[in-house]
Structure formats: structure tokens, C-alpha cells
MIVO-153484 format. One record per residue: x, y, z of N, C-alpha, C, CB in turn; residue in three letters. Coordinates in steps of 0.2 Angstrom, whole numbers, padded with zeros to 4 digits, always signed. Glycine has a CB too. Layout:
// MIVO-153484
XYZXYZXYZXYZAla/...
This chain:
// MIVO-153484
+0128-0079-0172+0121-0081-0172+0118-0079-0178+0117-0077-0166Met/+0115-0083-0182+0112-0082-0189+0105-0079-0187+0112-0088-0193Ala/+0103-0074-0190+0096-0071-0190+0092-0072-0196+0097-0063-0188Val/+0086-0074-0195+0082-0075-0201+0076-0070-0200+0079-0082-0202Lys/+0074-0068-0206+0067-0064-0207+0062-0069-0209+0068-0058-0212Leu/+0057-0070-0205+0052-0076-0206+0045-0074-0204+0055-0083-0204Arg/+0041-0079-0205+0034-0078-0203+0033-0082-0197+0029-0080-0208Leu/+0029-0079-0192+0027-0082-0186+0019-0083-0186+0029-0078-0179Gln/+0017-0089-0186+0009-0090-0187+0006-0088-0181+0008-0097-0189Arg/+0000-0084-0182-0005-0083-0177-0012-0084-0180-0004-0075-0175Lys/-0017-0082-0176-0024-0083-0178-0026-0090-0176-0024-0083-0186Gly/-0033-0091-0178-0036-0098-0176-0035-0103-0182-0043-0097-0174Arg/-0038-0109-0181-0038-0114-0186-0042-0112-0192-0041-0121-0183Arg/-0038-0113-0198-0041-0112-0205-0042-0104-0206-0048-0115-0206Lys/-0039-0100-0201-0039-0093-0202-0032-0090-0200-0045-0089-0198Ala/-0027-0091-0204-0020-0089-0202-0019-0082-0203-0015-0093-0207Pro/-0015-0080-0198-0013-0073-0198-0005-0073-0196-0017-0068-0193Phe/-0001-0069-0199+0006-0070-0198+0009-0063-0195+0010-0072-0204Tyr/+0014-0064-0191+0019-0059-0189+0025-0059-0193+0020-0058-0181His/+0028-0054-0195+0035-0054-0199+0040-0052-0193+0035-0049-0205Ile/+0044-0057-0192+0049-0056-0186+0056-0057-0188+0047-0060-0180Val/+0061-0054-0185+0068-0056-0185+0069-0060-0179+0072-0050-0185Ala/+0072-0067-0181+0072-0071-0175+0079-0076-0176+0066-0076-0174Ala/+0081-0079-0171+0087-0083-0171+0085-0089-0176+0089-0086-0164Asp/+0089-0091-0180+0088-0097-0185+0086-0103-0181+0093-0098-0190Ala/+0089-0104-0175+0088-0110-0171+0082-0110-0167+0094-0111-0166Arg/+0079-0104-0166+0073-0104-0162+0067-0107-0166+0071-0097-0160Ala/+0062-0110-0162+0056-0113-0165+0052-0108-0169+0051-0116-0160Pro/+0048-0110-0174+0044-0105-0178+0040-0100-0174+0040-0109-0183Arg/+0036-0103-0169+0032-0098-0166+0035-0097-0159+0025-0101-0165Asp/+0041-0097-0158+0045-0096-0152+0047-0089-0151+0050-0101-0151Gly/+0053-0088-0147+0055-0082-0146+0058-0078-0152+0061-0082-0140Arg/+0057-0072-0153+0060-0068-0158+0064-0062-0156+0054-0066-0163Tyr/+0068-0059-0160+0072-0053-0158+0068-0047-0159+0078-0053-0162Ile/+0065-0046-0165+0061-0040-0167+0055-0041-0171+0066-0035-0170Asp/+0050-0038-0170+0044-0038-0175+0044-0032-0180+0037-0039-0171Lys/+0044-0034-0186+0044-0029-0191+0038-0028-0195+0050-0030-0196Ile/+0033-0032-0194+0026-0031-0198+0022-0037-0197+0028-0030-0205Gly/+0016-0036-0201+0011-0042-0201+0009-0043-0208+0005-0039-0197Thr/+0006-0049-0209+0004-0052-0215-0003-0056-0215+0010-0056-0219Tyr/-0008-0053-0218-0014-0057-0218-0016-0059-0225-0020-0052-0215Asn/-0015-0066-0227-0016-0068-0233-0024-0069-0235-0013-0075-0234Pro/-0028-0068-0231-0035-0070-0232-0039-0064-0236-0039-0071-0226Leu/-0036-0058-0236-0040-0053-0239-0037-0053-0247-0038-0046-0236Thr/-0041-0049-0251-0039-0048-0258-0039-0041-0259-0045-0052-0262Val/-0033-0038-0261-0027-0041-0261-0024-0043-0253-0021-0037-0264Pro/-0019-0046-0252-0017-0048-0246-0015-0041-0242-0011-0053-0246Ala/-0016-0041-0236-0015-0035-0231-0008-0036-0228-0020-0034-0226Thr/-0003-0031-0230+0004-0032-0227+0005-0025-0224+0009-0033-0233Ile/+0007-0025-0218+0009-0019-0214+0017-0021-0212+0005-0018-0207Glu/+0021-0016-0215+0028-0017-0214+0032-0011-0212+0031-0020-0221Leu/+0036-0011-0208+0040-0006-0206+0047-0006-0210+0043-0006-0198Asn/+0047-0002-0216+0052-0003-0221+0059-0001-0218+0050+0002-0227Arg/+0059+0004-0213+0066+0006-0210+0069+0000-0206+0065+0012-0206Glu/+0065-0004-0202+0067-0009-0199+0069-0015-0203+0062-0012-0193Lys/+0065-0016-0208+0067-0022-0213+0073-0020-0217+0061-0023-0218Ala/+0074-0014-0219+0080-0012-0223+0086-0013-0218+0079-0005-0225Tyr/+0085-0011-0212+0091-0011-0207+0093-0018-0206+0089-0008-0200Asp/+0088-0023-0205+0090-0030-0204+0093-0033-0210+0084-0034-0202Trp/+0091-0031-0216+0094-0033-0222+0101-0031-0223+0090-0031-0228Leu/+0102-0025-0221+0109-0022-0222+0114-0025-0216+0109-0014-0221Met/+0111-0028-0211+0115-0031-0206+0117-0038-0207+0111-0031-0199Lys/+0113-0041-0213+0115-0048-0215+0109-0053-0213+0121-0050-0212Gly/+0104-0051-0211+0098-0055-0210+0096-0059-0216+0092-0052-0206Ala/+0094-0065-0216+0092-0069-0222+0085-0070-0222+0096-0076-0222Gln/+0081-0067-0227+0074-0068-0227+0072-0075-0230+0070-0063-0231Pro/+0066-0078-0227+0064-0084-0231+0061-0082-0237+0058-0088-0226Thr/+0059-0087-0241+0056-0086-0248+0050-0081-0248+0054-0092-0251Asp/+0045-0083-0243+0039-0079-0242+0041-0072-0240+0034-0082-0237Thr/+0045-0071-0235+0047-0064-0233+0050-0060-0238+0051-0065-0226Val/+0055-0064-0242+0058-0060-0248+0053-0058-0253+0063-0065-0251Gln/+0048-0062-0254+0043-0059-0259+0039-0053-0256+0038-0065-0260Ala/+0038-0053-0249+0035-0048-0246+0039-0041-0246+0033-0049-0239Ile/+0046-0042-0245+0050-0037-0245+0051-0034-0252+0057-0039-0243Leu/+0050-0038-0257+0050-0036-0264+0044-0032-0266+0051-0042-0269Arg/+0038-0034-0264+0032-0031-0265+0032-0024-0261+0026-0036-0262Phe/+0035-0023-0256+0034-0017-0252+0040-0012-0254+0034-0018-0245Lys/+0045-0015-0258+0050-0010-0261+0056-0010-0256+0047-0003-0261Gly/+0057-0015-0252+0063-0015-0247+0069-0017-0251+0062-0019-0241Val/+0068-0022-0256+0074-0024-0260+0076-0019-0265+0072-0031-0263Leu/+0071-0015-0267+0073-0010-0272+0076-0004-0268+0066-0007-0275Tyr/+0075-0003-0262+0078+0002-0258+0086+0000-0257+0075+0003-0251Gln/+0087-0007-0256+0093-0009-0255+0097-0009-0262+0093-0017-0253Arg/+0094-0010-0267+0097-0009-0274+0099-0002-0275+0092-0012-0279His/+0095+0003-0273+0097+0010-0274+0103+0012-0270+0091+0014-0273Leu/+0103+0009-0264+0108+0010-0259+0115+0008-0262+0107+0007-0252Ala/+0115+0002-0265+0121+0000-0268+0123+0004-0274+0120-0008-0271Val/+0118+0007-0278+0120+0012-0283+0123+0018-0280+0114+0013-0287Gly/+0120+0020-0275+0123+0026-0272+0130+0025-0269+0119+0029-0266Val/+0131+0019-0266+0138+0017-0263+0143+0017-0269+0137+0011-0260Lys/+0141+0015-0275+0146+0014-0281+0146+0021-0284+0143+0009-0285Lys/+0142+0026-0282+0143+0033-0286+0139+0033-0292+0150+0034-0287Gly/+0134+0029-0293+0130+0029-0299+0125+0034-0299+0127+0022-0301Ala/+0123+0036-0293+0118+0042-0292+0119+0045-0285+0110+0039-0292Met/+0115+0050-0284+0116+0053-0277+0110+0051-0273+0115+0061-0278Thr/+0111+0052-0266+0105+0050-0261+0099+0053-0263+0108+0052-0254Glu/+0099+0060-0265+0092+0063-0267+0089+0060-0273+0094+0070-0268Glu/+0093+0058-0278+0090+0054-0284+0087+0047-0282+0095+0053-0289Gln/+0091+0044-0277+0089+0037-0275+0082+0038-0271+0094+0034-0271Ala/+0082+0043-0267+0076+0044-0263+0070+0046-0267+0077+0050-0257Glu/+0071+0050-0272+0066+0052-0277+0063+0046-0281+0068+0057-0282Thr/+0068+0042-0283+0065+0036-0287+0061+0031-0282+0072+0032-0290Lys/+0064+0030-0276+0060+0026-0271+0053+0028-0270+0064+0025-0265Leu/+0053+0035-0269+0046+0038-0267+0041+0037-0273+0047+0045-0265Asn/+0044+0038-0279+0040+0038-0285+0037+0030-0286+0044+0040-0291Thr/+0042+0026-0285+0040+0019-0285+0035+0017-0280+0046+0014-0284Trp/+0035+0019-0274+0031+0017-0268+0024+0020-0270+0033+0020-0262Ile/+0024+0027-0272+0017+0030-0274+0014+0026-0280+0018+0037-0276Glu/+0017+0024-0285+0014+0020-0290+0011+0013-0288+0019+0019-0296Gly/+0015+0010-0283+0013+0004-0280+0007+0004-0276+0019+0000-0276Lys/+0007+0009-0272+0001+0010-0268-0005+0012-0272+0002+0016-0263Glu/-0004+0016-0277-0010+0017-0282-0013+0011-0285-0008+0022-0287Ala/-0008+0007-0287-0011+0000-0290-0014-0004-0285-0005-0004-0293Arg/-0012-0004-0279-0015-0008-0273-0022-0005-0272-0011-0008-0267Ile/-0023+0001-0271-0029+0005-0270-0034+0003-0276-0028+0012-0269Ala/-0032+0003-0282-0036+0002-0288-0039-0005-0287-0033+0003-0294Lys/-0034-0010-0285-0036-0017-0285-0041-0018-0279-0030-0022-0284Arg/-0041-0014-0274-0045-0015-0268-0052-0013-0271-0043-0011-0262Lys/-0052-0007-0274-0059-0004-0277-0062-0009-0282-0058+0002-0280Glu/-0058-0012-0286-0061-0017-0291-0064-0023-0287-0056-0020-0295Glu/-0060-0025-0281-0063-0031-0277-0069-0029-0274-0057-0033-0272Thr/-0070-0023-0271-0076-0021-0268-0082-0021-0273-0075-0014-0265Val/-0081-0018-0279-0086-0018-0284-0088-0025-0286-0083-0014-0290Glu/-0083-0029-0287-0085-0036-0289-0089-0039-0284-0078-0040-0291Lys/-0087-0038-0278-0091-0041-0272-0098-0039-0272-0088-0040-0266Lys/-0099-0032-0273-0106-0029-0273-0110-0032-0279-0105-0021-0274Arg/-0107-0032-0285-0111-0035-0291-0113-0042-0289-0107-0035-0297Leu/-0108-0046-0286-0110-0053-0285-0116-0054-0280-0104-0057-0282His/-0116-0049-0275-0121-0049-0270-0128-0047-0273-0119-0045-0264Val/-0127-0042-0278-0133-0040-0281-0136-0046-0286-0132-0034-0285Ala/-0132-0049-0289-0134-0055-0293-0137-0061-0289-0128-0057-0298Ala/-0134-0062-0283-0137-0067-0279-0143-0066-0276-0132-0070-0274Val/-0144-0060-0273-0150-0057-0269-0155-0055-0274-0148-0052-0264Asp/-0154-0052-0279-0159-0050-0284-0161-0043-0282-0165-0055-0284Gly/-0166-0041-0285-0169-0034-0284-0175-0035-0278-0172-0031-0290Thr/-0174-0031-0273-0180-0032-0268-0186-0029-0271-0178-0028-0262Pro/-0192-0032-0269-0199-0030-0271-0201-0025-0266-0203-0036-0271Lys/-0204-0020-0270-0207-0014-0266-0214-0015-0265-0205-0007-0270Val/-0216-0015-0259-0223-0016-0257-0227-0009-0257-0224-0020-0251Arg/-0232-0008-0261-0236-0002-0261-0242-0003-0256-0238+0001-0268Val/-0242+0002-0251-0248+0001-0246-0254+0005-0250-0246+0005-0240Lys/-0260+0002-0249-0266+0005-0252-0268+0011-0248-0272+0000-0251Pro/-0270+0016-0252-0272+0023-0249-0279+0022-0246-0271+0028-0254Val/-0280+0023-0240-0287+0023-0237-0290+0029-0239-0286+0022-0229Pro/-0297+0028-0240-0301+0034-0242-0305+0036-0236-0306+0032-0248Val/-0304+0042-0233-0306+0044-0227-0313+0048-0227-0301+0048-0223Val/-0313+0052-0233-0318+0057-0233-0324+0054-0237-0316+0063-0237Glu/-0324+0048-0240-0329+0045-0244-0336+0044-0239-0327+0039-0247Ala/-0335+0041-0233-0341+0040-0229-0344+0046-0227-0339+0036-0223Pro/-0341+0052-0226-0344+0058-0224-0348+0061-0230-0338+0063-0222Val/-0345+0060-0236-0349+0063-0241-0355+0059-0243-0344+0063-0248Val/-0355+0052-0242-0360+0048-0243-0366+0050-0238-0358+0041-0242Glu/-0364+0051-0231-0369+0053-0226-0372+0059-0228-0366+0053-0219Glu/-0368+0064-0230-0371+0071-0232-0376+0070-0238-0366+0076-0234Ala/-0374+0066-0243-0379+0065-0249-0385+0061-0246-0375+0060-0254Ala/-0385+0056-0242-0390+0053-0239-0395+0057-0236-0388+0047-0235Ala/-0392+0062-0232-0396+0067-0228-0400+0071-0233-0392+0071-0223Glu/-0396+0074-0238-0400+0078-0243-0405+0075-0246-0395+0080-0248Glu/-0404+0068-0248-0410+0064-0252-0416+0064-0247-0407+0057-0254Val/-0414+0062-0241-0420+0061-0236-0424+0068-0235-0417+0059-0229Ala/-0420+0074-0235-0424+0080-0234-0428+0081-0240-0419+0086-0233Glu/-0425+0080-0246-0429+0081-0252-0436+0076-0252-0425+0079-0258Glu/-0435+0070-0250-0441+0066-0250-0446+0068-0245-0438+0058-0248Ile/-0444+0071-0239-0449+0073-0234-0452+0080-0237-0445+0075-0227Val/-0448+0084-0240-0451+0090-0243-0455+0090-0249-0446+0095-0244Ala/-0455+0084-0252-0458+0083-0259-0466+0084-0258-0457+0077-0262Ala/-0469+0081-0254-0477+0082-0253-0479+0089-0252-0479+0077-0247Pro/-0475+0093-0247-0477+0099-0246-0476+0104-0252-0472+0102-0240Val/-0471+0103-0256-0470+0107-0262-0475+0106-0267-0463+0105-0265Val/-0478+0099-0268-0483+0098-0272-0489+0101-0270-0484+0090-0273Glu/-0491+0101-0264-0497+0104-0261-0497+0111-0263-0498+0103-0254Ala/-0492+0115-0261-0491+0122-0263-0492+0124-0270-0484+0125-0260Val/-0489+0120-0274-0489+0121-0282-0497+0120-0284-0485+0116-0285Val/-0500+0115-0281-0507+0114-0283-0512+0120-0281-0510+0107-0280Glu/-0511+0122-0275-0515+0128-0273-0513+0134-0277-0513+0129-0265Glu/-0507+0135-0279-0505+0141-0282-0507+0141-0290-0498+0143-0281Ala/-0508+0135-0292-0509+0135-0300-0514+0139-0302-0510+0127-0301Ala/-0521+0139-0299-0526+0143-0302-0524+0151-0302-0532+0142-0298Pro/-0521+0153-0297-0520+0160-0296-0515+0162-0301-0517+0162-0289Val/-0510+0158-0303-0505+0159-0308-0508+0159-0315-0499+0154-0307Val/-0512+0155-0316-0515+0155-0323-0519+0161-0324-0520+0148-0323Glu/-0523+0163-0319-0527+0169-0319-0523+0175-0321-0532+0170-0313Ala/-0518+0176-0317-0513+0181-0318-0510+0182-0325-0508+0181-0312Ala/-0508+0176-0327-0505+0175-0334-0510+0177-0339-0503+0168-0335Val/-0517+0175-0339-0522+0177-0343-0523+0184-0343-0528+0173-0342Glu/-0523+0187-0337-0525+0195-0337-0519+0199-0340-0526+0197-0330Ala/-0513+0196-0339-0507+0200-0341-0505+0199-0348-0501+0199-0337Ala/-0508+0194-0351-0507+0193-0358-0508+0198-0363-0510+0187-0361Ala/-0514+0202-0363-0515+0207-0368-0510+0213-0367-0522+0210-0368Pro/-0509+0215-0361-0505+0220-0359-0498+0219-0362-0505+0222-0352Val/-0496+0213-0361-0489+0211-0363-0488+0211-0370-0487+0204-0360Ala/-0494+0209-0374-0493+0209-0381-0493+0216-0384-0499+0205-0384Glu/-0497+0221-0381-0497+0228-0383-0490+0231-0382-0503+0232-0380Ala/-0488+0230-0376-0481+0233-0374-0476+0230-0379-0479+0231-0367Ala/-0476+0223-0381-0471+0220-0385-0471+0224-0392-0472+0213-0385Ala/-0478+0225-0394-0479+0228-0401-0476+0235-0401-0486+0228-0403Glu/-0477+0239-0396-0475+0246-0396-0467+0246-0395-0478+0249-0390Glu/-0464+0241-0391-0457+0241-0390-0453+0238-0395-0456+0238-0383Ala/-0456+0234-0400-0452+0231-0405-0448+0235-0409-0457+0227-0409Ala/-0450+0241-0412-0446+0245-0416-0440+0248-0412-0450+0251-0419Pro/-0441+0250-0406-0436+0252-0402-0431+0247-0400-0439+0255-0395Val/-0433+0241-0399-0428+0235-0397-0424+0234-0404-0432+0229-0395Val/-0427+0234-0410-0423+0232-0416-0418+0238-0417-0428+0232-0422Glu/-0420+0244-0416-0415+0249-0417-0409+0249-0412-0418+0256-0416Ala/-0411+0247-0406-0406+0247-0401-0401+0241-0402-0409+0246-0394Ala/-0404+0235-0405-0400+0229-0407-0395+0231-0412-0405+0223-0408Val/-0398+0235-0417-0394+0236-0423-0388+0241-0421-0398+0240-0428Glu/-0389+0246-0416-0384+0250-0414-0379+0246-0410-0387+0256-0410Glu/-0381+0242-0406-0377+0238-0401-0373+0232-0404-0381+0236-0395Ala/-0375+0230-0410-0372+0224-0413-0364+0225-0414-0375+0223-0420Ala/-0362+0231-0417-0354+0232-0417-0351+0231-0411-0352+0238-0421Pro/-0354+0235-0406-0351+0235-0399-0350+0228-0396-0355+0240-0394Val/-0356+0224-0397-0356+0217-0394-0351+0213-0398-0363+0214-0395Val/-0350+0214-0404-0345+0210-0408-0338+0211-0406-0346+0211-0416Glu/-0337+0218-0405-0330+0220-0403-0329+0217-0396-0329+0227-0402Ala/-0334+0217-0391-0333+0215-0384-0332+0207-0385-0339+0216-0380Ala/-0335+0204-0389-0335+0196-0389-0328+0195-0392-0340+0193-0394Val/-0325+0198-0397-0318+0197-0399-0313+0198-0394-0317+0201-0405Glu/-0314+0204-0390-0309+0205-0385-0310+0200-0379-0311+0212-0382Glu/-0316+0197-0378-0316+0193-0372-0315+0185-0374-0324+0193-0369Ala/-0314+0184-0380-0313+0177-0382-0306+0174-0379-0312+0176-0390Ala/-0300+0178-0380-0294+0175-0377-0295+0174-0369-0288+0180-0378Pro/-0298+0179-0366-0299+0178-0359-0303+0172-0357-0302+0185-0356Val/-0308+0171-0361-0313+0165-0360-0309+0159-0361-0319+0165-0364Ala/-0305+0159-0366-0301+0152-0368-0296+0151-0362-0297+0153-0374Glu/-0292+0157-0360-0288+0156-0354-0291+0153-0348-0284+0162-0353Ala/-0297+0156-0347-0301+0154-0341-0303+0146-0341-0307+0158-0340Ala/-0305+0144-0347-0307+0137-0348-0301+0133-0347-0310+0136-0356Ile/-0295+0135-0350-0289+0131-0349-0287+0130-0342-0283+0133-0353Glu/-0287+0136-0338-0286+0136-0331-0291+0131-0327-0285+0143-0328Glu/-0297+0131-0329-0302+0128-0325-0302+0120-0327-0309+0131-0327Ala/-0299+0118-0333-0299+0111-0335-0296+0106-0329-0296+0110-0341Ala/-0290+0108-0327-0288+0103-0322-0292+0103-0315-0281+0105-0320Pro/-0295+0109-0314-0299+0108-0308-0305+0104-0309-0302+0116-0306Val/-0308+0105-0315-0314+0101-0317-0312+0093-0317-0317+0103-0323Val/-0307+0092-0320-0304+0085-0320-0303+0082-0313-0298+0084-0324Glu/-0300+0086-0309-0299+0084-0302-0306+0082-0298-0295+0089-0298Ala/-0310+0087-0299-0317+0086-0296-0320+0080-0298-0321+0092-0297Ala/-0320+0079-0305-0323+0072-0308-0320+0066-0305-0322+0072-0316Val/-0313+0066-0304-0309+0060-0301-0311+0059-0294-0302+0061-0302Glu/-0312+0065-0290-0314+0064-0283-0322+0062-0283-0314+0071-0280Glu/-0326+0064-0287-0333+0062-0287-0334+0055-0289-0338+0067-0291Val/-0330+0052-0294-0331+0046-0297-0331+0040-0292-0325+0044-0302Ala/-0326+0040-0287-0327+0034-0282-0333+0035-0278-0321+0035-0277Pro/-0336+0041-0276-0342+0041-0272-0348+0039-0276-0343+0049-0270Ile/-0348+0040-0283-0354+0038-0287-0353+0030-0287-0353+0041-0294Val/-0347+0028-0288-0347+0020-0289-0349+0017-0282-0339+0018-0290Glu/-0347+0020-0277-0349+0017-0270-0356+0017-0269-0345+0021-0264Ala/-0360+0023-0271-0367+0024-0271-0370+0018-0275-0369+0031-0272Ala/-0368+0017-0281-0371+0013-0286-0370+0006-0283-0367+0013-0293Ala/-0364+0004-0280-0363-0003-0277-0368-0004-0271-0356-0004-0274Glu/-0369+0002-0267-0374+0001-0261-0381+0000-0264-0374+0007-0257Glu/-0383+0004-0269-0390+0003-0272-0392-0003-0275-0392+0009-0276Val/-0386-0006-0278-0387-0012-0283-0391-0018-0279-0381-0015-0285Ala/-0389-0019-0273-0392-0025-0269-0400-0023-0268-0389-0026-0262Pro/-0401-0017-0266-0408-0015-0265-0412-0016-0271-0409-0008-0263Val/-0410-0014-0277-0413-0015-0283-0414-0022-0285-0409-0011-0289Val/-0409-0026-0284-0410-0033-0285-0415-0036-0281-0403-0037-0284Glu/-0415-0034-0274-0421-0037-0270-0428-0035-0272-0419-0035-0262Glu/-0428-0029-0274-0435-0026-0276-0437-0030-0283-0435-0019-0278Ala/-0432-0032-0287-0434-0035-0293-0436-0042-0292-0428-0036-0298Ala/-0433-0045-0287-0434-0052-0285-0441-0053-0281-0429-0055-0280Val/-0443-0048-0277-0449-0047-0274-0455-0046-0279-0450-0042-0269Glu/-0454-0042-0284-0459-0041-0289-0460-0047-0293-0457-0035-0294Ala/-0455-0051-0295-0456-0057-0298-0460-0062-0294-0449-0060-0300Thr/-0458-0062-0288-0462-0067-0284-0469-0065-0283-0458-0068-0277Glu/-0471-0059-0282-0478-0057-0282-0481-0058-0288-0478-0049-0280Glu/-0478-0057-0294-0482-0058-0300-0483-0065-0302-0478-0054-0306Ser/-0478-0069-0299-0479-0076-0301-0486-0080-0300-0473-0080-0298Ala/-0488-0079-0293-0495-0082-0292-0500-0079-0296-0497-0081-0285Pro/-0501-0073-0298-0506-0070-0302-0506-0073-0309-0505-0062-0303Ala/-0499-0074-0312-0499-0077-0318-0501-0084-0318-0491-0077-0321Ala/-0500-0088-0313-0502-0095-0312-0510-0095-0312-0499-0098-0306Glu/-0513-0090-0308-0521-0090-0308-0523-0089-0315-0523-0085-0303Glu/-0521-0084-0319-0523-0083-0325-0523-0089-0330-0520-0077-0329Lys/-0517-0092-0329-0516-0098-0333-0521-0104-0332-0509-0101-0332Thr/-0522-0105-0325-0527-0110-0323-0534-0108-0326-0528-0111-0316Glu/-0536-0101-0326-0543-0099-0328-0543-0101-0336-0544-0092-0327Glu/
């Protein structure tokens, strides 16, 4: 009975998948087989080959004849090289240990090249997908301002309180004005005399204190500069926080100002017309 190593087709239509089998040469392609030694998937890049090297080598040494495709697969997986080394050992050209070392070295190099090609295929596919899909757009959500209404309400309440308290303050100031003026007139001569008497003493104290003040100013200058530098970011942050509130208040007041201007224009128009007629 002639035995062949050949492919047995599996898979669906237009998606072939093959079993590598040892079968009777007279059997149909997809019929009965003697032994299954591996699988072959040609649709991946590179092609995926799972092969039992020991079974394949055993069938070759028994005289099984591979088809052209299976022979290429056996060469790719190193089975034919293994048979070549076995012939060399049989002739005495090398020992079994040397043959096994050469076969393992060859298989390791082959597997490394296959892994490298798989990585290149994956990277190529990733670049192709990135080129086709492009860069996704990032949508930035607007930041809602939560504290602004509260600040505006507080400012409105303060303005209302100031408006209500203004008449009371004016009345108190008017009532207290005569008393304050009289007290100032009565105290003026005394203050002038005290100032004249104290002037020499003040000048002497100023002259004595001048060096001390200058030394203190020089010592405090670096501290003041450091404090100003530390306070600058806080001031900038406060200005940035207040700016939106001021803009919002200006936007709210603008319609009221425009309405007042329109009303004033409408009221002054009839008076101007009457003067023109006269």
C-alpha cells in the first residue's frame, strides 16, 4: 500500500483550512486517512503551520511520499533538514549530539524569523488602520460656573443695603456738621500752639531716628520683595476669578442703560419739537 503525506481540505467556502495527513494514495482527498500529523492555515500572514515533527519524520523514514505542498511545509518546518542530518549520522559524518545541536539551532533561528515577521505584520496593520481611520477628535466639555450667581446675589444685596442706608447717613452728617465745625474752630489755636512747642522736639527725634529707620528699611526690603512675589499669583488668581463676575454684571446692566437712554430720548423729542414750532 502506497502512503502519501497530503492536505485534506476543511473550512467553509472561500476560507480553506487544511489537515496534514498520512493516507492511502488510493483514498479520496477528503476521505479516510491513516494518521493526522498537523494543520495548515494559508489565510494568515505568515501562514500558520502546526506540525508534529516526530510523526512527520517517522513517516518519511518509512517511505511515505509527500505532495509538493506538504514537501514545502516539511522543508519550512525543518523535517527534511532533520532527515538530511540523520543520513549524515548514518554515514559517520557527525555524531547524534552534533546533529541534534545543529537541528535545534536551525529551529530556533527559524522560529525567531517567523516571530519577527508576525510583529511586522501586526505593526503594518496598525499603521494602515490609523491611516484609514485618522485621529479621533477630542471634545472638550465647557466648564460650568457654579459660584457666579451666588456672588452676583451677594453683590446685589450689598448695593441694595447701601442704597437704603444712604439717606440716613446724609441726615446724620448734616446734623453733625455744625458741631464738628465749632469743635475744629475751638481746637485750632490750641493745636497751633502745641505744634509750635513740639516742633523742635519732633525735629530732634526725627534726626536721631533717621539712621535707625534707614537700616530698618534696608533690612525689610528683601522681605517685602519676597512677600510681593509670593502674593503676585494670589492677586492674579483673584483678578481672574473677579473678571467673569464684572463682565456678567456689565452685561446685565447694559440693557437697563440702553432702555434709560431710549426713554430719555423719547421724552426730550416732544419738547424739542415744541421749541422748534415756537
